[in-house]
Every structure is written in structure tokens, then in C-alpha cells.
C-alpha positions as CSV (number, residue, x, y, z in Angstrom):
1,X,-153.4,127.3,96.1
2,X,-151.5,123.8,95.8
3,X,-151.2,124.4,92.4
4,X,-149.5,127.7,93.5
5,X,-147.4,126.8,95.3
6,X,-146.3,123.5,93.4
7,X,-145.6,126.2,90.5
8,X,-144.1,128.5,93.0
9,X,-141.6,125.6,94.4
10,X,-141.6,124.4,90.4
11,X,-140.1,127.7,89.4
12,X,-137.7,128.3,92.0
13,X,-135.9,124.4,91.6
14,X,-135.3,125.4,87.9
15,X,-133.7,129.1,88.6
16,X,-131.6,126.9,91.1
17,X,-131.0,124.5,88.7
18,X,-129.8,126.6,85.3
19,X,-127.8,129.0,88.0
20,X,-125.9,125.7,88.7
21,X,-126.1,124.6,85.6
22,X,-124.4,127.8,84.1
23,X,-122.0,127.8,86.9
24,X,-120.8,124.6,86.3
25,X,-120.8,125.1,82.9
26,X,-118.5,128.3,83.5
27,X,-115.8,127.0,86.0
28,X,-115.0,123.9,83.7
29,X,-114.8,126.5,80.9
30,X,-112.6,128.5,82.3
31,X,-110.3,125.7,84.1
32,X,-109.8,124.0,80.4
33,X,-108.7,127.5,79.5
34,X,-106.6,128.1,82.3
35,X,-105.0,124.7,81.4
36,X,-104.3,125.3,78.0
37,X,-102.9,128.3,79.4
38,X,-100.6,126.3,81.8
39,X,-102.1,127.8,84.3
40,X,-104.7,124.8,86.0
41,X,-106.5,126.0,89.0
42,X,-106.4,123.8,92.0
43,X,-110.0,124.1,93.0
44,X,-111.5,123.1,90.0
45,X,-112.2,119.1,90.3
46,X,-113.3,119.7,93.9
47,X,-115.8,122.8,92.9
48,X,-117.5,120.8,89.7
49,X,-118.2,117.7,91.8
50,X,-120.1,120.0,94.7
51,X,-121.7,121.5,92.0
52,X,-122.6,118.2,89.8
53,X,-123.7,116.7,93.1
54,X,-126.0,119.7,94.1
55,X,-127.3,120.2,90.5
56,X,-128.4,116.2,90.5
57,X,-130.3,116.6,93.7
58,X,-132.0,119.7,92.4
59,X,-132.5,118.0,89.0
60,X,-134.6,114.7,91.4
61,X,-137.0,117.8,93.1
62,X,-137.6,118.9,89.9
63,X,-138.2,115.1,88.5
64,X,-140.4,114.8,91.7
65,X,-142.2,117.8,91.5
66,X,-143.1,117.2,87.0
67,X,-143.6,113.4,88.4
68,X,-141.3,111.6,85.8
69,X,-139.7,109.7,88.4
70,X,-140.1,105.9,88.1
71,X,-143.2,104.5,89.2
72,X,-145.5,101.4,88.4
73,X,-148.4,103.6,86.9
74,X,-149.8,100.7,84.8
75,X,-149.5,98.6,87.4
76,X,-151.4,100.8,89.7
77,X,-153.9,101.3,87.0
78,X,-154.5,97.7,86.0
79,X,-155.9,97.2,89.7
80,X,-159.3,97.3,90.6
81,X,-160.6,101.1,92.0
82,X,-159.8,101.0,95.7
83,X,-156.8,98.6,95.3
84,X,-155.3,101.0,93.3
85,X,-155.7,104.1,95.2
86,X,-154.5,101.8,98.4
87,X,-151.3,101.1,96.3
88,X,-150.8,104.4,95.5
89,X,-151.0,105.6,98.8
90,X,-148.6,103.7,100.0
91,X,-145.9,104.3,97.2
92,X,-146.4,107.7,98.1
93,X,-146.2,107.4,101.8
94,X,-143.4,105.1,101.7
95,X,-141.6,107.9,99.5
96,X,-142.1,110.1,102.1
97,X,-140.8,107.9,104.7
98,X,-137.3,107.1,102.7
99,X,-136.9,111.0,102.5
100,X,-137.3,111.6,106.0
101,X,-134.8,109.3,106.6
102,X,-132.6,110.4,104.3
103,X,-133.0,113.9,105.8
104,X,-132.5,112.9,109.1
105,X,-129.3,110.7,108.8
106,X,-128.3,114.2,106.1
107,X,-128.4,116.1,109.3
108,X,-126.8,114.2,111.0
109,X,-124.0,114.1,108.8
110,X,-124.0,117.6,108.9
111,X,-122.5,118.2,112.9
112,X,-119.6,115.7,111.4
113,X,-118.9,117.5,108.5
114,X,-118.3,120.7,110.1
115,X,-114.9,119.8,111.6
116,X,-113.8,119.2,107.7
117,X,-113.3,121.2,104.6
118,X,-112.5,121.1,101.0
119,X,-108.6,120.5,100.1
120,X,-108.2,122.9,97.8
121,X,-110.7,125.9,99.5
122,X,-110.1,125.0,103.2
123,X,-112.8,128.0,103.9
124,X,-115.3,126.4,102.5
125,X,-116.7,123.7,105.2
126,X,-118.2,120.4,104.2
127,X,-121.2,120.5,106.6
128,X,-122.6,123.7,103.7
129,X,-121.8,121.5,100.8
130,X,-123.3,118.0,102.6
131,X,-126.3,120.4,103.3
132,X,-127.8,119.4,100.1
133,X,-129.1,116.0,101.7
134,X,-131.4,117.3,103.8
135,X,-132.1,120.1,101.9
136,X,-133.4,118.1,99.2
137,X,-135.2,115.7,101.2
138,X,-137.7,118.3,102.4
139,X,-138.0,119.4,99.0
140,X,-138.2,116.0,97.8
141,X,-141.0,115.5,100.7
142,X,-142.8,118.5,99.7
143,X,-142.8,117.8,95.9
144,X,-144.3,114.3,97.0
145,X,-147.0,116.2,99.3
146,X,-148.1,118.8,96.2
147,X,-148.2,116.3,93.8
148,X,-150.0,113.0,95.4
149,X,-153.4,114.1,95.5
150,X,-153.4,114.6,91.9
151,X,-151.8,110.8,91.9
152,X,-154.4,109.4,94.2
153,X,-156.9,110.8,91.4
154,X,-155.3,109.4,88.8
155,X,-155.3,105.9,90.4
156,X,-158.9,106.7,91.1
157,X,-159.7,107.0,87.8
158,X,-157.4,103.9,86.3
159,X,-155.4,107.0,84.5
160,X,-151.3,106.1,83.7
161,X,-150.1,109.8,82.7
162,X,-147.1,108.5,81.2
163,X,-149.5,106.6,78.7
164,X,-151.5,110.1,78.7
165,X,-148.7,111.5,77.8
166,X,-147.3,109.2,74.3
167,X,-150.6,109.2,73.1
168,X,-151.0,113.1,73.3
169,X,-147.3,112.7,71.6
170,X,-148.6,110.2,68.6
171,X,-151.4,112.7,68.1
172,X,-149.4,115.6,67.9
173,X,-146.8,113.6,65.1
174,X,-149.9,112.5,63.0
175,X,-151.4,116.2,62.9
176,X,-147.8,117.6,62.0
177,X,-147.5,114.3,59.6
178,X,-150.9,115.2,57.7
179,X,-149.5,119.1,57.6
180,X,-146.8,118.1,55.9
181,X,-148.2,115.4,53.6
182,X,-150.7,118.2,52.5
183,X,-148.2,120.8,52.2
184,X,-146.3,118.2,49.8
185,X,-149.3,117.2,47.7
186,X,-149.9,121.1,46.8
187,X,-146.4,121.1,45.2
């Protein structure tokens, strides 16, 4: 059940990130074209900044779901069993507490931001723009909770997922190199 929910959330975050990236690219292309034609849009800079910020937060959530954020897996796996599990659990709890605090204060900012708007698009209130902070904080907490069981299992088993990934990539490269060598010898 956790794996299903994790995969569904991953696909949702991927879809939103892709949509934001496409909209950002199209707005930059449109602005560039219009600037070339002498009619540069006034809203471009602010919208591009907002889209980039939202894309960054969703990208960070994606990295969290994939467990690709910086960590100390090598240190955790070097410790004895219970100590490595304790350190891994402590690290996970720190992440959750950090994003809970960030989300809480991000939510408080929304009350203040509701009275302000973008300069070039006065109908677009800043609370909609700043909403990414509590939204991404909740998504990061959910991501951490979804991936925590595997991280704790890895710590208990002394497995460094980054090291495993590197070993798999090396093995694939060696197989690929052998196939090229075999093809060259046949020629």
C-alpha cells in the first residue's frame, strides 16, 4: 500500500513538474519572440520567477521521493546495527520537524501575503504564489514518511543505496563494454 501511494505521489509530482517546466519554457519563448518583435510583455519576469520557484519546490519533492537528497548514508552504514538505525531515524525525524516548522511559518506568511499582489498582474495575490511553501512542506513530510521504512531497513542491513546504484551502473557499463569489444573482434 505504501509503495502504491509513493508511486502515485511520484507520478503526480512528475506531472506537475513537467507542466511547470513546459509553461516556463513557453513563457520564456513567447517573451523572447515578443521582445524581438518590439512588444515585450510586462508580466514575463514575475511569472517566470514564480514558475521557477514552484518548479524548484516540486523538483525538491521529487528528489525527496527518490531519496536523492544529500545524506550521510556512508556514515550511517559504517556504524554498528542499532546505532546506524538510531542515527537514520534521528535524521528522518529532523527532516520531518524541519518541514513542519517551515510549513507552519509558510502558512502564517499566507495571511500577510493575501494583501499584496504581483506588480504586473495585480489580480494575482501573493498568497497563491507563496502557497508553495506550506504545500511543498506537507509533500516533503509525506515523502519522508513514505520512504522512511526503506531508509531504516537499509540502515539496519548496512546498505548504502548510493553505493549500490554506483555498483549497478559500473556492472552495466562493463557488460556494454564487453559487447562492444565482442563486436569489434568479429569485424
